[in-house]
Residue, then its C-alpha position, 0 to 999 in steps of 0.5 A: m671188778p669193783n661195783r660201778g654206778p649207784s648202789q643200794v643200802k642193805l639191811f642185815k638181820k641177825e636171824t638171817a645172818e650166816t652162822i658158823q660155830l668155831g669151837p665154843m664161839t658162835c659167829y654171825i656173818f653179816e657182811d663178808g666183803s661181797n658188798t664192800d668190794n672186800r674193803v670190810s667184813c662185819i661179824t658178831l662173835v658170841l663167846p659163852a662164859g669162861k671160854s677162850g677164843p683162838p690161840m695167840h696170833w698176829h695178822r700180817f695184813h689185817d686190821e680188826l676192830f672189836l666193839v663189845t656189845k654185851g659183857t666183858m671181853r678180855f684181850v690178852t697181849p704180850d704186854g698184859d690183859i686188857d678188859a673191854s666192857a660193853g661199849d668199849m672198842m678194841m683196835v688190833p692193827p697188823r702185827a699186834i699179837h693178841t687173843f681174847k677170852n670171856p673172863s666172866e663165869t656167868e655171862e656170855c660176851e658178845c662183840y661186833m667185829t670188823a676185819t679188813p680186807g673183807y675176805y678175811v671172813d673166809y678164814f672163819r669159814m674154812l676153820a668151821k668147815a675143817t672142824d665140822s666133823g668134830k675132829p680137832l685140827t692138828p697144830s700143823d693143819t691150823q698153822h696152814l689155814m692161818a698162813l693162807f690168810g696171813t695169820f701167824p702164831q705168836g713166836v713167828e717173826s713179823e719182819p723178814 
């Protein structure tokens, strides 16, 4: 049920944020949708120099915004690569095939990311939990987790 009545503002601090590791990427979860009636989640992603993010994928229902706050993040799409530098924002609407990586060999990149709806952050939590043992996920396991959140690998049709 949505929150009713007056609400309070809330300050989130990086040092107290929930921190999860997804391969080389560190995720700081500030808002997981629990304070926004699941309208939006807010995360900071830190990707070390020369590292890549997830495999190419698309979302059936989720919007993502990436505001680069440090370094450069390269967004890879079927139409080509797009470099976003500190201060630039990339918008990824539903059905847009994408991934990202850090093109620098010397500097980490960092971005502030929002996802709608907010519960999408649970996908990151489930991935982190599934890989916590150090054992890599099989392609089948990965596709299952992705599908639970309306996320699909490149090549899966976006329309019925």
